[in-house]
C-alpha angles and dihedrals in degrees: 000000000000119000123213105231087209087069096038091107090056088049093050093052094048090048095055093039095054116010108031115102094236099173098055096038093048091052091047098046095044095063090222092300130110107302092224089062098053115009099055086061092060122102123208129195142192116222107210128183118308089027092288108167127205115187133195130182094175095114097130093102090054095052095061094056113104137162122251119222108248090235094051090049093052090047090051094049092046089054093046093048096048094059095232090119090060091051089048092050091050093045093050094042089226092148102024095124140025088252092062094052099036094086090055091051092049090061093051108092096185108090093204090049091048089052092051095047089047091055094043088051091047090053092050090048089051090050088052091054093049092048093051091053 
């Protein structure tokens, strides 16, 4: 299979996103330390035909991936499904105004997700106002 070197950057991103054994390599390259200290400094390369090398040091999104223990995931889903978290959010006034959820939205790169979060936070905020009346 011949790879088009103009699309090599695209291939590299797809490779790291779907095929690369992230967990084992992260552990190995981190030397048992915090991955954010060591792994992010590494550079990776694809070697194509005619010794064309395409490098990438954009591994920060890979570093943040982690597996969740099944019991923790089950507990989280149970808490979210029983609506106790909504009551806690209202009680603690965590999302009572746009200023309180704006920092969360700034961290979200996906515009569609940002809009969805904004509408959900707005709904929670309205519930807070109604509950306080």
